[in-house]
C-alpha positions in Angstrom: -9.7 9.8 24.7 -6.2 9.2 25.9 -3.7 6.4 25.3 0.0 5.8 25.6 0.0 4.6 22.0 -2.3 5.7 19.2 -2.2 3.5 16.1 -4.1 4.7 13.0 -4.7 1.6 10.8 -5.4 -2.0 11.4 -3.4 -4.0 8.8 -0.3 -6.1 9.5 1.8 -3.1 10.4 -0.7 -1.5 12.8 -1.8 -4.7 14.6 1.7 -6.1 14.8 2.8 -2.9 16.5 -0.3 -2.7 18.8 0.0 -6.2 20.1 3.6 -5.7 21.2 3.0 -2.2 22.5 0.2 -3.3 24.7 2.8 -4.8 27.0 4.2 -1.3 27.7 1.0 0.8 28.0 -2.5 1.4 26.8 -3.1 1.2 23.0 -5.9 2.4 20.8 -6.1 1.2 17.3 -8.3 3.2 14.9 -9.8 1.4 11.8 -11.6 3.8 9.4 -14.0 0.9 8.4 -14.1 -2.7 9.5 -10.9 -4.4 10.6 -10.8 -6.5 7.4 -11.0 -3.6 5.1 -7.3 -3.3 4.5 -4.7 -4.1 1.9 -3.3 -6.7 4.2 -6.6 -8.6 4.3 -6.9 -8.4 0.5 -3.4 -9.7 -0.2 -3.3 -13.0 -2.1 0.2 -14.0 -2.9 2.1 -14.3 0.4 5.1 -13.1 2.4 8.7 -13.4 1.2 11.3 -14.9 3.5 14.5 -16.9 3.2 14.1 -19.8 5.7 17.0 -21.7 7.4 18.9 -24.3 5.5 16.9 -27.4 5.0 13.6 -25.5 5.0 14.3 -23.0 2.2 14.5 -23.5 -1.6 17.7 -25.3 -2.4 20.4 -22.7 -3.0 18.4 -19.8 -1.7 20.3 -17.3 0.5 19.7 -13.9 2.1 22.1 -12.4 -0.4 19.9 -13.6 -3.2 16.8 -12.1 -1.7 18.7 -8.8 -1.2 20.0 -9.0 -4.8 16.5 -9.6 -6.2 15.1 -6.7 -4.2 17.8 -4.3 -5.4 17.3 -5.4 -9.0 13.6 -4.8 -8.8 14.1 -1.4 -7.2 15.9 -0.1 -10.2 18.8 1.5 -8.3 16.8 3.4 -5.7 16.7 1.0 -2.9 18.5 1.8 0.3 20.7 -1.3 0.6 21.1 -1.0 4.3 17.4 -0.9 4.8 16.9 -3.9 2.4 19.4 -6.0 4.4 17.8 -5.2 7.7 14.3 -6.0 6.6 15.3 -9.2 4.7 17.4 -10.5 7.5 14.4 -10.3 9.9 12.2 -12.5 7.7 12.5 -15.6 9.9 11.6 -13.5 13.0 8.5 -12.2 11.1 7.4 -15.8 10.2 7.9 -16.8 13.9 5.7 -13.8 15.0 2.9 -14.7 12.6 2.8 -18.4 13.3 2.9 -17.6 17.0 -0.3 -15.5 16.4 -1.9 -18.5 14.7 -1.3 -17.9 11.0 -1.5 -21.2 9.2 0.9 -21.2 6.3 0.6 -24.0 3.8 2.8 -27.0 4.5 3.8 -30.2 2.8 5.7 -33.1 4.4 6.3 -31.0 7.5 7.9 -28.1 5.5 6.4 -24.8 4.3 5.2 -24.8 0.7 7.1 -22.1 -1.0 5.8 -20.2 -4.0 7.7 -18.1 -6.6 6.7 -14.7 -8.0 8.0 -12.2 -10.5 11.5 -10.9 -9.8 12.4 -13.7 -7.4 15.2 -16.0 -8.4 14.1 -18.7 -5.9 10.9 -20.1 -4.3 10.6 -18.2 -1.1 7.0 -17.1 -0.8 5.1 -18.5 2.2 1.3 -18.5 1.6 -2.1 -19.8 2.7 -3.5 -20.9 -0.7 -4.5 -17.6 -2.4 -5.9 -15.8 0.6 -2.7 -15.3 2.6 -3.5 -11.8 3.6 -7.0 -12.7 4.9 -5.4 -15.5 7.1 -2.8 -13.0 8.5 -5.5 -10.4 9.2 -7.7 -13.0 10.9 -4.9 -14.2 13.2 -3.8 -10.7 14.1 -7.3 -9.4 14.8 -8.1 -12.4 17.0 -4.8 -11.9 18.9 -5.4 -8.2 19.3 -8.9 -8.6 20.6 -7.6 -10.9 23.2 -4.7 -8.7 24.3 -5.2 -6.7 27.5 -4.6 -3.0 27.3 -5.5 -2.9 23.6 -8.7 -1.3 22.2 -9.8 -1.5 18.6 -12.2 1.1 17.4 -13.8 0.3 14.1 -15.4 3.0 11.8 -13.3 5.7 13.4 -11.7 7.9 10.7 -8.7 10.0 11.6 -9.2 13.5 10.2 -5.9 15.2 11.0 -2.9 14.9 13.2 -2.6 17.3 16.1 0.9 18.7 16.6 2.4 21.4 18.7 3.3 23.4 15.6 -0.4 23.4 14.6 -1.2 24.8 18.0 1.3 27.6 17.7 4.6 26.2 19.0 7.6 27.7 17.2 10.5 25.5 18.2 9.4 22.0 19.4 7.2 20.3 16.8 5.9 17.0 18.1 2.8 14.8 17.7 0.0 15.2 20.3 -2.7 12.9 18.8 -5.5 13.2 16.2 -9.0 14.5 15.6 -11.1 11.5 14.8 -14.6 11.1 13.3 -16.9 8.5 14.7 -18.6 7.5 11.5 -21.6 6.0 13.2 -22.5 9.1 15.3 -20.9 11.9 13.3 -19.1 13.2 16.4 -15.5 14.3 16.3 -13.3 13.5 19.3 -9.8 14.4 20.3 -7.6 11.3 20.7 -4.6 12.4 22.8 -1.2 10.5 22.7 2.5 11.4 22.6 3.2 8.3 20.5 1.3 8.3 17.2 1.8 5.5 14.6 0.5 5.8 11.0 -0.3 2.4 9.5 -2.9 3.5 7.0 -1.7 1.6 3.9 -1.7 3.0 0.4 -3.6 5.1 -2.1 -4.8 2.8 -4.9 -8.2 4.5 -4.9 -6.6 7.6 -6.4 -6.8 5.7 -9.7 -9.9 4.7 -11.6 -8.9 1.0 -11.8 -7.3 -0.5 -8.7 -6.9 -3.8 -6.9 -7.2 -2.0 -3.5 -10.2 -1.9 -1.1 -12.2 1.3 -0.9 -10.4 2.3 2.2 -7.1 2.9 0.3 -7.4 6.6 -0.1 -4.0 7.7 1.0 -5.1 9.1 4.3 -1.8 8.6 6.1 0.3 10.3 3.5 -2.1 13.2 3.3 -2.3 13.7 7.1 1.5 13.4 7.5 2.0 16.0 4.7 -0.4 18.4 6.3 1.4 17.9 9.6 4.7 18.9 8.0 6.3 15.5 7.6 8.5 14.9 4.5 7.2 12.7 1.7 9.2 11.0 -1.1 9.0 8.9 -4.3 5.2 9.2 -4.8 5.8 8.9 -8.6 6.4 5.2 -8.1 2.9 3.7 -8.1 3.0 0.0 -8.9 0.4 -1.3 -11.3 -0.3 -5.0 -10.8 -0.1 -6.6 -14.3 -3.0 -9.1 -13.9 -6.3 -7.7 -12.8 -9.3 -9.6 -14.1 -11.0 -7.9 -17.1 -14.7 -8.5 -17.3 -15.9 -7.7 -20.8 -19.5 -7.8 -19.7 -19.1 -5.0 -17.2 -18.4 -1.3 -17.6 -16.7 1.2 -15.3 -14.2 0.4 -12.5 -15.9 -2.8 -11.5 -14.7 -4.3 -14.8 -11.1 -4.4 -13.5 -11.4 -4.8 -9.8 -10.5 -8.5 -9.2 -6.8 -9.4 -8.7 -5.4 -12.5 -10.2 -2.4 -13.2 -7.9 1.2 -13.1 -9.3 1.6 -16.5 -7.7 -0.4 -17.9 -10.7 2.4 -16.9 -13.0 4.9 -18.2 -10.4 3.3 -21.6 -10.9 3.5 -21.5 -14.7 0.8 -19.1 -15.9 1.9 -17.4 -19.1 0.7 -14.0 -20.5 -0.4 -14.2 -24.1 -2.2 -12.0 -26.6 -5.4 -12.8 -28.5 -3.3 -14.8 -31.0 -1.8 -17.0 -28.3 1.6 -15.4 -28.5 3.8 -14.9 -25.4 4.6 -11.2 -26.1 6.4 -10.5 -22.8 9.6 -12.2 -23.9 10.1 -9.1 -26.2 10.5 -7.0 -23.1 12.5 -9.2 -20.8 13.9 -12.8 -21.1 12.2 -13.6 -17.9 8.9 -13.1 -19.7 5.8 -13.3 -17.5 8.0 -13.6 -14.3 9.9 -10.3 -14.9 9.4 -7.6 -12.2 6.0 -6.0 -12.2 7.0 -2.7 -13.8 8.4 -4.4 -16.8 5.4 -6.8 -17.2 2.8 -4.0 -16.7 4.5 -1.9 -19.4 4.7 -4.9 -21.7 0.9 -5.4 -21.4 0.2 -1.7 -21.8 2.3 -1.7 -25.1 0.5 -4.8 -26.4 -2.9 -3.4 -25.7 -2.1 -0.1 -27.4 -0.4 -1.9 -30.3 -3.3 -4.3 -31.1 -6.2 -2.2 -29.9 -7.4 -5.1 -27.8 -9.2 -4.4 -24.5 -7.0 -6.9 -22.6 -4.4 -9.7 -22.7 -4.8 -13.2 -21.3 -3.2 -15.2 -18.5 -3.1 -18.8 -19.7 -3.0 -21.7 -17.3 -4.8 -24.2 -19.5 -1.6 -26.3 -19.9 -1.7 -27.1 -16.2 -3.3 -30.4 -15.1 -7.1 -30.3 -14.5 -7.7 -29.6 -10.8 -4.5 -27.6 -10.3 -6.1 -24.2 -10.1 -9.0 -25.4 -8.0 -6.6 -26.9 -5.5 -3.9 -24.2 -5.4 -5.9 -21.1 -6.1 -9.4 -21.9 -4.9 -10.4 -18.2 -4.2 -9.4 -17.1 -7.7 -10.8 -20.2 -9.4 -14.3 -19.8 -7.7 -14.4 -16.0 -8.3 -13.7 -16.5 -12.0 -16.4 -19.1 -12.3 -18.9 -16.5 -11.0 -18.0 -14.5 -14.1 -18.4 -17.5 -16.4 -14.6 -18.2 -16.8 -13.3 -21.7 -16.2 -9.6 -20.9 -16.1 -8.6 -24.5 -16.4 -10.3 -24.6 -19.9 -9.9 -21.0 -21.2 -7.4 -18.1 -20.7 -8.2 -15.4 -18.1 -8.7 -11.9 -19.6 -6.5 -9.5 -17.6 -5.3 -5.8 -17.6 -3.0 -3.8 -15.2 -4.5 -1.9 -12.3 -3.1 0.4 -9.6 -1.8 -1.8 -6.8 0.9 -0.5 -4.5 2.4 2.8 -3.3 6.2 2.5 -3.2 6.9 6.0 -1.9 5.3 7.6 1.1 6.1 9.4 4.3 9.9 9.5 4.7 11.1 7.2 7.5 14.1 5.2 8.5 13.7 1.4 9.1 12.5 2.2 12.6 9.5 4.1 11.3 10.7 7.5 12.5 9.4 10.5 10.6 10.6 14.2 10.6 7.9 15.0 13.2 8.9 14.0 16.7 6.7 11.3 18.2 5.1 10.5 14.8 6.0 7.1 13.3 4.9 5.6 10.0 5.0 1.9 9.2 3.9 -0.4 6.3 2.8 0.8 2.9 2.3 4.4 4.1 6.0 4.7 4.8 9.0 5.1 2.4 11.8 3.2 4.2 14.0 2.6 1.1 13.1 -1.0 0.8 11.2 -0.8 -2.4 13.1 1.9 -4.4 11.5 2.5 -7.7 9.6 -0.8 -7.9 8.5 -3.2 -5.1 9.6 -6.8 -5.3 6.5 -9.0 -5.0 5.6 -10.2 -1.4 8.1 -7.9 0.3 5.4 -5.6 1.7 3.9 -7.9 4.3 7.4 -8.6 5.5 8.2 -4.9 5.8 5.0 -4.2 7.7 5.9 -6.6 10.5 9.6 -5.8 10.6 9.1 -2.0 10.8 6.4 -2.4 13.4 8.7 -4.3 15.7 11.6 -1.9 15.1 9.4 1.2 15.6 8.3 0.0 19.0 11.9 -0.7 20.1 12.9 2.8 18.9 9.9 4.4 20.6 10.6 2.7 24.0 14.1 4.1 23.9 13.2 7.7 23.3 9.5 8.1 24.0 8.7 5.5 26.6 5.4 5.9 28.5 7.6 5.8 31.6 9.5 8.9 30.4 6.8 11.6 29.8 7.7 14.8 28.0 9.2 17.4 30.3 7.1 20.1 28.9 3.4 20.3 29.3 1.3 19.7 26.2 -0.7 22.8 25.1 -4.4 22.7 25.5 -6.1 21.1 22.5 -9.2 22.9 21.2 -12.3 20.9 20.5 -13.3 20.3 16.9 -15.7 22.8 15.3 -18.0 21.6 12.5 -18.8 23.7 9.5 -22.4 24.1 8.3 -24.4 21.1 7.4 -24.1 20.2 3.6 -27.2 20.7 1.6 -28.2 17.4 -0.1 -28.0 18.9 -3.6 -24.4 20.0 -3.1 -23.2 16.4 -2.3 -23.1 15.8 -6.0 -20.0 18.0 -6.1 -18.2 15.4 -3.9 -19.0 12.5 -6.2 -18.2 14.4 -9.3 -14.8 15.6 -8.0 -14.0 12.1 -6.7 -14.7 10.6 -10.2 -12.7 13.4 -12.0 -9.6 12.9 -9.8 -9.5 9.2 -10.4 -10.1 9.5 -14.2 -7.5 12.2 -14.7 -5.0 10.2 -12.7 -5.7 7.1 -14.9 -5.6 9.0 -18.1 -2.6 11.3 -17.4 -0.5 9.7 -14.6 -0.8 6.0 -15.3 1.7 3.4 -16.5 3.2 5.5 -19.3 3.4 9.3 -18.9 4.4 12.5 -20.8 5.3 15.9 -19.5 2.3 17.4 -21.3 -0.1 15.0 -19.5 1.5 15.6 -16.2 1.2 19.4 -16.6 -2.5 19.1 -17.5 -3.0 16.9 -14.4 -1.2 19.5 -12.2 -3.3 22.3 -13.5 -6.6 20.6 -13.0 -5.6 19.3 -9.5 -4.8 22.8 -8.4 -8.3 23.9 -9.2 -9.8 20.7 -7.6 -7.8 21.4 -4.4 -9.4 24.8 -4.2 -12.9 23.4 -4.7 -12.3 20.6 -2.1 -10.8 23.1 0.4 -13.9 25.3 0.1 -16.2 22.3 0.5 -14.2 21.0 3.5 -14.3 24.2 5.5 -17.8 25.1 4.5 -19.6 21.9 5.5 -19.9 19.4 8.3 -17.3 16.7 7.7 -18.2 13.1 6.8 -16.2 10.2 5.4 -16.8 11.2 1.8 -15.5 14.7 2.2 -12.5 13.5 4.2 -11.6 10.8 1.5 -12.0 13.4 -1.3 -9.7 15.8 0.6 -7.0 13.1 1.0 -7.3 11.9 -2.5 -6.7 15.3 -4.1 -3.7 15.8 -1.8 -2.1 12.5 -2.6 -2.9 12.9 -6.3 -1.1 16.3 -6.3 1.9 14.7 -4.5 2.2 12.0 -7.1 2.1 14.5 -9.9 4.6 16.8 -8.3 7.0 14.0 -7.8 6.5 12.7 -11.3 7.1 16.2 -12.8 10.4 16.4 -10.9 11.8 13.1 -12.2 13.2 13.8 -15.7 14.0 10.2 -16.5 12.4 6.8 -16.7 13.1 4.5 -13.8 11.2 1.6 -12.3 7.5 2.4 -12.2 7.9 5.9 -13.5 8.1 5.8 -17.3 7.9 8.9 -19.4 8.0 9.1 -23.2 9.9 12.4 -23.0 12.8 10.9 -21.0 12.7 7.2 -21.8 16.1 6.3 -20.3 17.4 6.1 -16.8 19.9 8.9 -15.9 22.7 8.1 -13.5 22.9 11.5 -12.0 19.1 11.4 -11.2 19.5 8.2 -9.2 18.1 9.7 -6.0 14.9 10.0 -4.1 12.3 12.6 -5.0 11.8 14.3 -1.6 9.1 16.9 -1.0 9.3 19.1 2.0 6.3 21.3 3.1 8.3 23.6 5.3 
């Protein structure tokens, strides 16, 4: 399979890029599952943007959005990248509405929400299913775009580069080996322009708000291909994931209650009805996510309670049903009428702030390989992401990546040197059914040790224990990978253990507490350590 552009991932970043790129050449988009199995489709809150005067919140400015982003990022944001991405907010909204996204309006103007860390109302939304609406519009647009092919249930195994094929000097991307999950066949997808848009790695933790597809595939593939990775210690835990006391295991904490609920007046309380968050920050329930998540973690440990509560019972009857119908109806399924009783909540892994090192144009350290969206580390998020900046980043970097690619790697300007021959994929032996239990056991062990040892609050002792066990797990997974025929379960396990190790390695290197990385051994931020944690394989 050959294309001018190969896009791995079908969220807002991947599809935004693909739709534009199709005007300049053939595009193949690979989705490891269905097109709606992405963090984009699961996003509830919305997309942050400062609109023109007369349409934005009174007094809001680009400078305030920049300042809020820098404050949330705890000193590690790249201010130049922040400004570029924030300034292209209006262009992003124009893009999305042009594709048919229907943001909520009132009296002809966009309804604007407010979320934690934002000083103004600037969140455009479609009730509480904004991501689903964006995904719907982009998928529909992509399917009606000439030159663009979407292949669902196609799982990229590994990137193909000239270095992997033996080149010594010129390392560049050549495509990817891809598993067709329906047939079990592995094909070579050949392209000189490869875009990683695979999203994040929430499934590396036992409790997460992410879909099952979020197994860190892009970071793991890029790392194996020799790309630099940075700031993986900064995993954002969403403060308010529904806690179901009647359930056990990960399903007990898998339903996100949007931050927009707190933006509209929801208050976090303990079992006694006390607003405990004010002890951590005067902004209380609307402080940035790292602060709120730690406040909840402290309260749960202090009281021994299994959860805290998000209280919206002071809002008028009908408010939640009208403004947050998805959340309201889902809670009713679990016997919770949130207009009459507080919602039990706990934190859960939500967003990967680090990733493959790129500039704001998506360019990685491997020629011809770009990374956009959550998989990339552009400098926008720093040590903690400001709510609703992620969908914005996905669209902006997609647009900029294509512009950059057309300057230096245009399909009209093929590489001067011939690409080396790419060998076909060779399967290992077929796995015996009784050995498959190893996969499921290792999968569970990785997620549990990450939750227990590398969660909201860390210690050096826990991190060292995690590193030791992950080294052994990596050996076991490597043997299993090379000794058996690949399938999606083996590939996800391989990527999970790689990403888990990267998170732990970054966390061990940061001898301070900053943003989302909080360690009891070094509880203060250290000025001389205000720098990115960059890992280089070669």
